[in-house]
N, C-alpha and C positions, 0 to 999 in steps of 0.2 A: 506491498499499502506507499513504502514512501518514498515511488517513483510517480504517484501521481501526480498530474500537472490540473492542480486544485480550481486557479483559474480557466481551465477548460473543463474538468470531469467536471466541478459543482461552481458552473458560475453563482456572483457574489457580489457583493460590495459589500465586506465586510474584512476587507484584506485577509485575507485566509488563506495565504501562502504564506502571511509571512508574521503569522501568532501561531508561534511553536508550542505552547499547551493548548491551542484548540485543535490546533493539525493530533496535538496524540489523539484528544481523544476522538477527533473523527474515526484513524488509523484506526480502532477497534471497533467504536459505531458500526461502523458504514459497513465489513463484513456482514455485522448482526445483523442490523439492515435488508440486505442485497437477502439475506440466509430465508427472514422473512416473508420476503415478498415471493419471496417461490417455494415457500411451504405456505402461506393466504393470503397471496397477492389472485386477480384473474385468474382461476385454472383455463389449465390450458391456453396460457394465451400471450406465453416466451416465445413462441418465435414467428408471430406475427407483424405484424408490416405493420403499422398502424401511422394517420393519419393525424399526429398530433399538434399543441400549441404545447410547446418549449420559453419559458424564462430567463433570458439573458441577461439583463437587465430593468429596472423600475423605466427606463422612461419609454413616449411612448412606440419608440420606433421596436424597442427590445423587449418589454416585456409577452408577448406575447408572435413570438417565430412559430412559422404553420410547418411539418415536413414530412417526411416518415419516420421515423422512427418505432425500435424492437423497447419492448418497456422497462428489457431489464438494463436495456441502455440506455433509460431516457434521462436526463438531467437535470439529476433535485438540487437546482440548486438552492440558494441562501442569502435574502434581500431584506432587505431593512429603507421606510420609504426617506428620504430624505434627512437629515435634520433642519431643525428651522432656530435656526442663531436666537438665545436668549429665548429660546419657548419657558414659559412659569405657570408653573402648577394653579390650572385654575377650580381649584373642584375641594370641600375636605379643609380641616385643620390647617395644611397646609399651602391656604391658600396663595398665591401671589408672589412664593420662596418659587426658588430656581427648579427648575424640570430636573430630578436625578439619573443620573448615565452610571450609576452605577447603586446595588441592593442597599438598602440602609440595614443595617445589624438588629433593631425592632421590628421588621416588615419578612427578616427575612422565610419563615417557616411559611407565615401568613403567602409572600411572595412565590413559592414554588409552586405550594398547593394548585393555587390560580394555574399556574401554566404548567404544571401535571395532567389538570382535570379537562382544560383545555389540550393539550399533547393528546388526549388517551383519548377523545372524540377521534380520532383520525382515524389512526389503525385501526381501530371500530368500524368506523362505518366500507374499510378496505372488506377488511374479515368478510361484516355481512351478505357483503355483495356481491364477494370472490364465486360464486356459480350462478350469477348475472350469462356472463357472456352464450353461454353455452346452451341458452336459448332468448336470444334479439332477437327485438324484429323487424333490425336489419339491419343492413350494411351502419345507416348512419347511426339507431341508434347502441351497434355495441362499440361505437368508435368515443359515442358522447359518454356510457358507462365508463370508458379508461379511459378519456379524459377527466373526470370524475375522483376517476380511482388514483394516477400518476397526483393528481393538487393535492388531494390530499392527503400522500403520502407526501407532497411537497412543504404541508403546511404542519407533516408532524418534525421534519428537517428542522424547522422557523424555529418549532418552540426547543426545537432537541440543543440546539445555536443556544437558546438563550440557557436550558440549562449548562450546557457546558462551559456555557463562559465565563456565568455569574459567579454560581451557587459550588464549585470546589467539587469535590468528592464525593458529597449527595448529592449532586446535579445529577454526577457522570452514572451514578446508581442509580437513577428516577430515568434517565436514558436506559438504562438498561431496562426497568420492570416494563415501559413503555411497550420491550416486545418479545416481552413474557407473555404477558395477560392474553388473556383469548374471548370474545363477539362472546355469553352461553358456555363458557363454560363455568363449568360451578364447582369448579378448587379457585381460579386463577379468572374469577369476569373482568370484564370492565369497568368503570367507575361509574358509570350510570347507563341507566335500569333500562333508558333507551336505545346504548349501541350493543343493551344484548340479548335486542327482540330479532327476532327471523326474518331480512330481507328475501323470500323466498319468490316471488315470483315482480313481472313489468311494473303490472298496479301498483304494485305496491314500491318499489324499485321510486319509481317520479308524485307515491305520495310521499314521498319518506326523503326529497331531496325538495318539494316544494314545503314544508314543514317543516321540517328536521332541520334542514343544513338552511331555513331563513332561521333559526333560533341561532346557528352559529354567526348566523350573521349580528343578529342581535349582543350577544355575548360578547363578537370581537370589536362591534364599534363601543361594548361597553370598556376592555379594554382597549384600546385606542386611546382612547381619554386617558390614561394610570400617568403618575405620578414619574414613575420608572419610566424615560423617554424608551429604548431599546424596550421594552415593551412592546409601547402606544407607538411604537414610529414599525415591528413586525406586523398586528396586526392589521394596519393602513393595508398594507401593500396590501394580504392576506387573501381582503376583505374584494382586492382587483378578483383574485379567482374565484368568489366566492357566490360569484354574479351567475356564473357560465352555470354554478350546479344548479342555482332557482328558477334558470331560466328552463334548465334540462329537467326542471321536475313543470314544472307550468302546463310547459310547452306539451310536456309527452301525456299532460291528464289532461291537456286540451283535444289531442290529437284522440286520443279513445277515445274520449264523448262527438264527437264531428262526426265518428264516424257508428258509431250507439246511432243518434240521431239521423245518421243519410238510415241506418238501416231499418229504425221501424215510419220512413218517412216510406222508405222499399213499402214495405210486409205491410203499413199504414196497423201498427200493432205498435201497443205497452207492455202488452204478457212478457213478465220477464222471462218463462220459460222455449216463450215460442223464441224470444230475440238470441239465450242462449243456445238453443238448438238449431241458430243460424248463427253460431258461432261469434260473439259479438259478448260483450259487458253493459248487461243494464245498467242504468243510473241509480233506482235503489242500490243493486248492490258499490257501486261507485258513493253513493253517503257512505255507506256501511265505511266502506276504509275512510275517505272524511276524516269519519267520525274516531277511528281510532286512531288515526296519525296521528290526528288533533291534538285527541287526548292526552295522550303517547307524548306530543309534542312542549305541550306548555306546562306539565309537570316539569320539563329539564330542568326549569329557572326557581327551580326551589322554592321550600315554603312562604307561606304569605307572608308570615312578622318569618326576620331574623335577621338576632344578633350580627350572624355572620354577615349579613351585607350588608352593617349597620358600618359594624369597625371595617372591611373592605373599603368604606368612602370617602369615614371620617379619615382614616387614614392617605388617601389617594392615589391607594391598590387599584378601584376599579369608579366607573365615574357610572352618568347613565345614557342612556340611549341621546345623541345630538349636546351632549354637555353644554355645547357652547349655543347650541338658544335658546334656553329658558331664561322666564326672565324670573329670578327671585337670585336668594342671598347665596348658594354653590356650599349651603354648605348645612342648613337641612334640620335648625337645632327647635324649632319652635312649630318645626310644617306635621301636616298631620298627612293619612289620605286613606282612603275607607278597602277594608276586605271584607269578603264573606264569612260566614259562619252560617250552619244551623243553626234554628231559633225557635223551639215546637213550634219544631215538622215543615220553617218556613227558611229559605236565604233570604239574609238579613247581612245592613253594611255596616258593620262596628270598624270606628275610625281610633284612627294605631296613630306613631310615630312615623313618620315617612317615611327615619332610616333605619328602621325597621322594617317598611311597607316595599324595601328598594330592590326587593324579586315580582311582586306586583305592577312596577311602573314598570317594569321590563316588560316581564306577561303582557299589561294592556297593553303594551306601545307596538306590540307583535304583533298580538289577534287581530288588533285592528289594520294592520296590513294583512296578514290572514286572509282577511275574509275581503280584501279590493280583488282580490287573484281568484277568490269566488266566483265573487262578480264576474270576472270574463269570464270565468266556466261558464256561465249561469249565461251570460248575450249567445255565447255557441248555442247552446240549446233554443232559446229566444228569434237567432236568426233560421233557426228550423222550423222556425212553427211549431214551440209545442211546449203543454205547459204543463211542466215539470219545473223543481227550482234545486239549488244545492245547498243547502245552507250548514252556514258554520254552528256546532252548537257550540250551548253554553258555555261558557268556562269552569265552571264547578260541574263539567259530564264526568265520570267516570274516571276522574281523582283517586291517584295512590299519594300524594303529596301531599304535606300542609293540614289544615286541618278539617281541610276536607273529606280525606284520607277514612273513609269505613263510613261517610254517606253515601246511600244512592237517590243520584239525584238524572232526572228526565236529559233531554236534547233541550227540553224549551228551558229546563231549568227548575222544575217544579221537583222538589224530595218528593222522596217515595220509599217504604218498607221493604225491607228484605224482596220476599215475595212476590212487589210488585214489580220489581227491577226483575226480578231472573222470568218472571213471565214474559214479559219482555225485550228480554233480551237484544234478543236475539233479530228481532225488527231493528235496531241500534248500531250492532256491531259482527262484524262478519263471520260467519260462521265456518264450520270448518267446509258444510257444505260449498261455502260459497266460497271458499279459498279451493279445494280440491277444484269446482268448477273453473277458476281461471289460470291457475293449475295446468290442468289436461288442453288448455290454448295459448302456452307457451311452446315452443321450436323452432331452429332457429332459422332463420331467411337471411339465409349468403351470400346471393347473387343484389350486384348492384340496382339500385333503381327498383326494386319489390321490397314489400312488405306483405307483414304479415294481415291476417280479413278483420282483427279485430283492434288493429292501429289504422290512421289518417299520416296519410304522406305530410312531410314537412311544408311551411311555405317557401319557404328558401334553405338550404343547405349550407355549412359552415367555409367562413371564408370567403362567403365566397362562390362558389364550387356548385355547382349542379347535385340536385336528388343526385341523380345519380351517380356518381363520384364514385370512385372503387375506396371507400375511403378504412377497408380492412384489408388486407392480402392478406395470404395465409400461405404457406410455406407448409 
C-alpha cells in the first residue's frame, strides 16, 4: 500500500500525500475496506463496467466526472468544502467564537459519537441493498443503484477521514468497527434500527432512497452547521452527492406509479387483484410501503425529548436545519416547542423546552419536505385522471422510539387499542402477501433501453445520455 499515489488513487483536497500519520492509518484501513466491499458490496458486480460519476475535486468541473469504472477500482476520495476565512460559531453557548479547527477535549466523546453514528449508516445501506442488482428493472436503474452504493462508500470514507485525522487511536478503532458491524446481524448490528431492516425489492429501495436518504440530508445539514469546522465542511460536500440518492427514490416511485396508472386506464380497472395479474403494483400496496418507510424513517430522528440533542446544540456540535436563516437568538434557552403524547386516549400537544425538543424540530422540518414529494407523486395520478391520493401518515403512526412508542396510532392520528390496531394493521403496512407479490415481479432486465413491465422509463437519461445508453457493461 505504501506505493499508492494518493492524489490519483484517492482524490482529495486534504493534503493526504504529505500527511504521514493519516497515510499510515489509511494504509491499514483501505485493504479492510476493499475486503468489506468484496464481501458486502453489490453482489456479482465486481467485473462490470459501470457508467459512474466520480468526484475528483470540489469545484464545478471536478465533482462529477463520468466514465466507465469497475466498482472495486472506484476512486473513493476525501473532500471538504473550501474553508471560510474567519468562520464564527453561530449558535449555542460558544456563539460568536472562532469555529474549531481541532477537537475540543471536553467535547471529544460526543463528537466521536456523532461521527460514528453518521458513518455507520453509510456501509449499512450498501449492505441492505447488496442483492438488488440481481433484480434491476433496467440498466438505467442498475447504474443508479451502483452510483448510490459507491457514494455511500465515499461518505464512509469522509467520516473515517475525520476519525483518523482528529481522534487518534480511538478514531482508528472506531473506523475498524464501522467495517465489522453488519446490517441485520443479531450479534453485531448497525447502530440505528432502520439500517437493520431488509431492502428486499426495488419498491423498497426507491422508498428507502426517497424517505431514508432524505433523513440523511437533514442530519447532514444539521452537522454542516457544526462548530467543528472539518465536520461542517465535510458534510457540506456530502450533501452535493446526497441529492442524487433522493432523486433516484422520488423518480423511481413516480415511474412505478406512472406505469400502474397507465395499466389502470388500459384495463379500466382499479381492482388490486386485476392489476397484480397484469404485472403492476397496485396503488394501495404502494401506500402501504409508503407508510412503512415513512414511519421507520421518522424514528431515525430520535426521541421527542432528548437531553443529548440539547447538549449537542448548546455545545455547538450540531445545529438545526438552515440554522442561519432562523430568526431567533440561536441559543434557545427560553424557547419552547410542542411535542405529542397520548393522554386520555387522545393525542395532545405538550410544550417543552426547545433545546430538549430539537429532534422533533428536525423531524417536523423533514416531514414538510417529504410530504411535498408525495404531492408530486399524486400529480402523476391526477394527470392520469384517476381518483386516488397517496397520503403521508400522521407522524405518530407506527412509532417505535420516544413517548409514542408502544401506542397504537392510525395513519389519520387516531389513538387505538391494540386489538383495534391488529384488526386493521394489514390495511396500513405491507403484508407478507404484498412483499411476496412485489418480490415475484423482480427480475433483472439487462438489455439497453428495455424496462420491466412494472415500471415506466425515465423522462431523460443520466448526464445527457439517451435512455437506451449502455449504462452497465457485463464482462
